C-alpha positions as CSV (number, residue, x, y, z in Angstrom):
1,M,-46.7,8.5,53.5
2,A,-49.1,6.9,51.1
3,Y,-46.7,7.6,48.2
4,L,-43.9,5.8,50.1
5,N,-46.2,2.8,50.8
6,N,-47.2,2.6,47.1
7,F,-43.5,2.8,46.1
8,L,-42.5,0.1,48.5
9,L,-45.3,-2.2,47.2
10,K,-44.4,-1.7,43.5
11,P,-43.0,-4.8,41.8
12,F,-39.2,-5.0,41.5
13,P,-38.6,-7.5,38.6
14,L,-34.9,-7.0,38.1
15,L,-33.8,-10.2,39.9
16,D,-36.8,-12.5,39.3
17,E,-35.3,-14.4,36.3
18,T,-32.7,-17.1,36.8
19,K,-30.3,-15.5,34.2
20,D,-30.5,-12.2,36.2
21,K,-29.5,-13.9,39.4
22,W,-26.6,-15.7,37.8
23,R,-25.5,-12.4,36.2
24,L,-25.4,-10.8,39.7
25,I,-23.5,-13.7,41.3
26,I,-20.9,-14.1,38.6
27,F,-20.3,-10.3,38.1
28,M,-20.1,-9.7,41.9
29,G,-17.5,-12.5,42.4
30,L,-15.3,-11.5,39.5
31,F,-15.5,-7.8,40.3
32,V,-14.5,-8.3,44.0
33,V,-11.6,-10.7,43.0
34,V,-10.2,-8.1,40.5
35,F,-10.9,-5.1,42.8
36,M,-9.2,-6.7,45.9
37,N,-6.1,-7.8,44.0
38,L,-5.8,-4.7,41.9
39,F,-6.3,-2.0,44.6
40,V,-5.5,-4.1,47.8
41,P,-7.8,-1.9,49.9
42,F,-8.3,-1.8,53.7
43,D,-4.5,-2.1,54.4
44,A,-4.7,-5.7,53.1
45,D,-1.1,-5.4,51.8
46,E,0.1,-5.4,55.4
47,W,-1.6,-8.7,56.2
48,P,0.9,-11.4,57.0
49,Y,0.9,-13.9,54.1
50,A,3.5,-16.6,53.5
51,N,3.9,-15.7,49.9
52,K,2.1,-13.8,47.0
53,V,0.1,-16.9,45.9
54,I,-1.4,-17.2,49.4
55,G,-2.0,-13.5,49.4
56,F,-3.8,-13.7,46.0
57,L,-6.0,-16.6,47.2
58,A,-6.8,-14.8,50.4
59,L,-7.8,-11.6,48.6
60,S,-9.7,-13.6,45.9
61,G,-11.6,-15.4,48.7
62,Y,-13.6,-12.2,49.2
63,G,-15.1,-12.6,45.8
64,I,-15.3,-16.4,45.9
65,F,-17.0,-16.6,49.3
66,G,-19.2,-13.6,48.4
67,A,-20.4,-15.3,45.2
68,I,-21.2,-18.5,47.2
69,V,-23.2,-16.5,49.8
70,L,-25.2,-14.8,46.9
71,L,-25.7,-18.2,45.3
72,F,-27.2,-19.4,48.6
73,S,-29.3,-16.3,49.2
74,Q,-30.7,-16.1,45.7
75,F,-31.4,-19.8,45.0
76,V,-32.0,-21.2,48.5
77,L,-32.9,-18.4,50.9
78,R,-35.4,-16.6,48.6
79,P,-37.5,-19.7,47.9
80,L,-37.5,-20.6,51.6
81,L,-38.8,-17.1,52.4
82,G,-41.3,-17.2,49.6
83,L,-39.6,-14.3,47.8
84,R,-39.7,-15.6,44.2
85,T,-40.7,-12.1,43.2
86,F,-39.7,-8.8,44.9
87,T,-41.4,-5.5,45.7
88,Y,-39.2,-2.5,46.2
89,G,-39.7,-2.9,50.0
90,S,-38.9,-6.6,50.2
91,F,-35.9,-6.1,47.9
92,L,-34.4,-3.4,50.1
93,L,-34.9,-5.6,53.2
94,F,-33.4,-8.6,51.4
95,V,-30.4,-6.7,50.3
96,I,-29.8,-5.6,53.9
97,S,-30.0,-9.2,54.9
98,E,-27.6,-10.2,52.2
99,I,-25.1,-7.6,53.3
100,F,-25.5,-8.9,56.9
101,L,-25.0,-12.5,55.8
102,L,-21.9,-11.5,53.7
103,S,-20.5,-9.6,56.7
104,M,-21.0,-12.6,59.0
105,V,-19.2,-14.9,56.6
106,M,-16.3,-12.4,56.0
107,Y,-16.0,-11.9,59.8
108,F,-15.8,-15.6,60.6
109,I,-13.3,-16.2,57.8
110,Y,-11.1,-13.1,58.0
111,G,-11.8,-11.5,61.4
112,E,-9.8,-11.9,64.6
113,K,-11.6,-14.2,67.0
114,M,-9.6,-14.0,70.3
115,Q,-11.0,-10.6,71.4
116,S,-13.3,-9.1,73.9
117,Y,-17.0,-8.8,73.2
118,E,-16.7,-5.1,72.4
119,Q,-13.8,-5.8,70.1
120,M,-15.7,-8.6,68.3
121,V,-18.7,-6.2,67.8
122,G,-16.4,-3.5,66.5
123,E,-14.6,-6.0,64.2
124,F,-18.0,-7.2,62.8
125,F,-19.2,-3.7,62.1
126,L,-15.8,-3.0,60.4
127,A,-16.4,-6.2,58.2
128,A,-19.9,-5.0,57.5
129,K,-18.6,-1.5,56.5
130,Y,-16.0,-3.0,54.1
131,T,-18.4,-5.5,52.7
132,S,-21.0,-2.8,52.0
133,L,-18.4,-0.6,50.3
134,V,-17.1,-3.3,48.1
135,S,-20.5,-4.8,47.2
136,I,-22.4,-1.6,46.4
137,I,-20.6,-0.9,43.1
138,P,-21.1,-4.4,41.4
139,Y,-24.5,-4.9,42.9
140,T,-25.7,-1.5,41.6
141,S,-24.0,-2.0,38.2
142,V,-25.8,-5.3,37.6
143,L,-29.2,-3.8,38.5
144,L,-28.6,-0.9,36.1
145,F,-27.5,-3.2,33.4
146,T,-30.5,-5.5,34.0
147,S,-32.9,-2.6,34.0
148,A,-31.5,-1.3,30.7
149,K,-31.7,-4.8,29.2
150,K,-35.3,-5.2,30.2
151,E,-36.2,-1.8,28.9
152,Q,-34.5,-2.7,25.6
153,E,-36.5,-6.0,25.5
154,K,-39.7,-4.0,26.2
155,L,-39.0,-1.6,23.4
156,K,-38.2,-4.4,21.1
157,S,-41.4,-6.2,22.0
158,Y,-43.4,-3.0,21.6
159,T,-41.9,-2.3,18.2
160,L,-42.7,-5.9,17.1
161,Q,-46.3,-5.6,18.3
162,H,-46.6,-2.3,16.6
163,Q,-45.3,-3.7,13.4
164,Q,-47.7,-6.7,13.7
165,R,-50.7,-4.3,14.3
166,Q,-49.7,-2.2,11.3
167,Q,-49.4,-5.4,9.2
168,E,-52.9,-6.5,10.4
169,V,-54.3,-3.2,9.6
170,K,-52.6,-3.2,6.2
171,E,-54.0,-6.7,5.5
172,H,-57.5,-5.4,6.1
173,L,-57.2,-2.5,3.7
174,L,-57.2,-2.2,0.0
175,S,-55.4,0.6,-1.8
176,F,-56.2,1.7,-5.4
177,R,-53.6,3.5,-7.5
178,D,-54.0,5.4,-10.7
179,E,-51.8,5.0,-13.8
180,N,-49.2,7.3,-12.1
181,E,-48.9,5.0,-9.1
182,K,-50.6,7.6,-6.9
183,I,-52.9,6.1,-4.2
184,M,-56.4,7.5,-5.0
185,L,-58.5,5.4,-2.5
186,T,-57.9,3.2,0.5
187,I,-60.8,1.3,2.0
188,K,-61.5,-1.7,4.3
189,R,-61.6,-5.0,2.3
190,D,-65.1,-5.9,3.4
191,H,-66.4,-2.5,2.4
192,L,-65.5,-3.1,-1.3
193,L,-68.5,-4.1,-3.4
194,F,-67.2,-4.4,-7.0
195,L,-65.0,-2.8,-9.7
196,K,-66.3,-1.9,-13.1
197,S,-64.2,-0.9,-16.2
198,E,-65.4,2.4,-17.7
199,D,-63.4,3.4,-20.8
200,N,-60.0,4.7,-19.5
201,Y,-61.2,4.5,-15.9
202,T,-62.1,1.9,-13.4
203,A,-65.1,2.6,-11.1
204,V,-64.7,1.4,-7.5
205,Y,-68.0,0.8,-5.8
206,Y,-67.7,0.6,-2.0
207,L,-69.6,1.3,1.2
208,T,-69.0,4.1,3.6
209,Q,-71.3,4.7,6.6
210,G,-73.7,2.1,5.1
211,K,-74.1,3.9,1.8
212,M,-72.7,3.0,-1.6
213,K,-70.1,5.4,-3.0
214,K,-68.4,5.4,-6.4
215,K,-64.8,6.5,-7.1
216,L,-63.4,6.8,-10.6
217,I,-59.7,6.0,-10.9
218,R,-57.8,6.5,-14.2
219,T,-56.4,3.0,-14.7
220,N,-57.5,-0.3,-16.1
221,L,-59.1,-3.2,-14.4
222,K,-56.3,-5.6,-15.2
223,K,-53.7,-3.4,-13.3
224,L,-55.9,-3.1,-10.3
225,E,-56.5,-6.9,-10.3
226,S,-52.7,-7.5,-10.3
227,E,-52.1,-5.0,-7.4
228,N,-54.9,-6.1,-5.1
229,H,-54.4,-9.7,-4.0
230,H,-57.6,-10.0,-2.1
231,A,-58.8,-13.5,-1.3
232,H,-62.4,-12.6,-1.9
233,L,-61.9,-10.3,-4.9
234,L,-62.8,-12.3,-8.0
235,R,-62.9,-11.4,-11.7
236,T,-66.3,-12.3,-13.1
237,H,-66.3,-10.5,-16.5
238,R,-63.9,-8.6,-18.7
239,S,-65.4,-5.4,-17.2
240,Y,-66.2,-6.6,-13.6
241,M,-64.6,-7.8,-10.4
242,V,-66.7,-8.5,-7.4
243,N,-66.1,-9.0,-3.7
244,I,-67.7,-12.4,-3.2
245,Q,-68.0,-11.8,0.5
246,N,-70.9,-9.6,-0.3
247,V,-72.7,-11.9,-2.7
248,E,-76.3,-12.4,-1.7
249,T,-78.0,-14.2,-4.6
250,I,-76.8,-16.1,-7.7
251,N,-79.0,-16.6,-10.7
252,R,-78.0,-18.9,-13.6
253,T,-78.1,-17.5,-17.2
254,Q,-77.6,-19.1,-20.6
255,K,-73.9,-18.1,-20.6
256,G,-73.1,-17.9,-16.9
257,Y,-74.6,-16.2,-13.9
258,N,-75.9,-12.9,-12.5
259,V,-75.0,-12.1,-8.9
260,A,-76.7,-9.6,-6.6
261,L,-74.8,-8.1,-3.7
262,R,-76.1,-8.0,-0.2
263,Q,-76.1,-4.2,-0.1
264,L,-77.0,-3.7,-3.7
265,Q,-80.1,-5.8,-4.6
266,E,-81.3,-3.5,-7.3
267,M,-78.5,-4.3,-9.7
268,T,-76.6,-7.5,-10.8
269,I,-73.1,-8.3,-11.7
270,P,-72.6,-10.6,-14.7
271,V,-70.5,-13.7,-14.6
272,S,-69.5,-14.4,-18.2
273,S,-68.7,-17.8,-19.7
274,G,-65.0,-17.1,-19.7
275,Y,-65.0,-16.7,-15.9
276,K,-67.8,-19.2,-15.1
277,K,-65.5,-22.1,-14.1
278,S,-63.3,-20.1,-11.8
279,F,-66.4,-18.5,-10.3
280,E,-68.0,-21.9,-9.6
281,E,-64.8,-23.2,-8.0
282,R,-64.5,-20.2,-5.7
283,M,-68.2,-20.2,-4.8
284,K,-67.9,-24.0,-4.3
285,F,-70.9,-25.0,-6.4
């Protein structure tokens, strides 16, 4: 019982948007017009029509009047009843009321009026039966199509968000490749301290769990500089690049500067005269 109550109270979003309502109305109208004229169900071919045109219009009226009723129920009745959004329970009750309303309209337009009370009730239930049988296929088809459409939109949105998250993660990482283009190290950008050229290698100094680590990569500093476009990674010397995010102190020298990093106060990184100007511009002296 509790499961049933939870199910009936779950949101039913398939007919909340205006475009979904119009899809239901238009498809229902067109389907019924085609169905009635193509299959001529319920012995409609025996009805007395003056000519084929009148017969076509009469049969098409099922779809036209049905679309008008749905237009009224979706855009007038729902707001009046405060049903701008559905739960499964309210949707089922509303569909029953729509079928009842459609049946009433079809009975008053097509049903025989000069009958006894019992015959009128029987005629109405016959109209309700026919209306339900004709309506269930297009109504269900639209709901299935709308459900598939929304699932596709969800999947597309999820894929886009996943790609955005991957891009955000990628933007916060630095990868260092060796001379054979093999990735030797990937770290967070703000964990990088500095790079130092050492003969045929480049030493990458970085933080991991609060401690400095060193990784030797067989490549040159110029290649790493061209591959890692990091806004805070700055060349300060022919043998050094430094992450200026981690600069703690700057001391002027005769030719340039010496910088000390926040996590590495015991050693300094030189800024040579050739890189002094770009360093000053980036550090906004």
